[in-house]
N, C-alpha and C positions, 0 to 999 in steps of 0.2 A: 504494500500500500504506500509506495513512495510518491510523495506529492511534488518532488522535484524542487524542494526548498532547502538547500544546504544551510545548516544552522550553526552559528558560532555561539557557544555557551560561554559567557563571560562571568567568571566566578565559579567555575567548575571545581568540584571537590571530590576527592577519592573516598570520602567518608560516606558509607552507604546510608547513613541516617540524614543526610542533607538533601534538600529538595532538588538542588541542581543535579545530584547524582541520579535521582529518579527521572528527571527530565532526559538525561542522556540515555537511560535504559529504554524509556518510551520511544524516543526518536529512533534509536537503534532498532527497536522491535518493528518499526515501520519502514525499515531499510533506508532511512534518511542518512545523508552524508552529514557528519557532525565534526566540528572542530572545537577543541576545548582549550580555554585559557584559565589558569588557576594560579594561586600563589606559589605552589610547589609542583615540580615535575612529577609525573607518575603516569598512570593509565587507568582507564575504566573500560573493562571488557575489550581490551586490545586497542582502544582509541587513545593515542598519546595526549597527555595534558601538557600544554606548552606554558611557558611563563611570559611570553610576549606574542603579540599578534604578528603573524607571518603575512606574506604577500598573497593571501588567498583571493583569487579573483572571481570566485563563484558563490560567495556568501549571499544568500537571499535574506535570511533573518538572523538578527542578533538577539539573543535572549539574555538579559542582564540579571545577575543575582548578587551584585555588589551594592553596598550602600553608597549613597551620594559621595561621601568623602573619598571612597576608594575608586570612584569612576574617573576622576579628573585626569589621571595619567593616561587614560585610554581615549580621550576626546578626539585628538588629531588622527590617531590610527583608525578609529571606527569611522570617522568622517571620510577618510581616504579610501576605506573599503567600499564605500557607496552601496551599502546593503539596500534592499528594497523596503525592509521593515525592521524596526527595533521594538522589542517588548521589554518594558520595565516591570519586572515581577514584583509582588508585594514586598515592601521594605527597600526596594531599589528606586522608588520614584524620585525624579530629579527634574524639576521644572526648567532649570537653566539648560541642561543638556537636551531635554525634550524639545525646547524651542530651537536650539542650534540645529538639531537633526531635521526638524520640520522646515526650517529656513533653507536647508540644503536639499529639500524635495524628498525627504525620506519619510515613509509612513511610520508613525510612532503611536504606541498605545501603552497605557498602564493596564496590565492584564496578567493573568497567571498562565504560563505556558502549559502546565499540566491540565488546567481546565479547558484551554483551547483545544488541546489534543483530545481530551476525553469527550468533548462535545462536537467533534468534527468541524471546528472553526479555525483550525490551524492552517 
């Protein structure tokens, strides 16, 4: 059930009790291409967790799991990726970055990736 929306998870955690971990599992179960950025290198079910954004040119959606204070260092890199959509998950809401992304022509929403996946709205 691949929707063709390669997704970058910003704030990915190898801790199976974190919501970002569950999002990776759900995306992978849908055969979606997933890129992971976290504070520490590692992997989740064979998908490497990077510590910086690479030059991925096919990212459709960015799903953010970092709080506002931890997002600042990623502004330029995410804007340069030019994703079609950015999702601010609960706790990651950031009006300043939301507006910058909107002004760059990127679709932005405050939503829960797990809910969107579970309700076929992804």
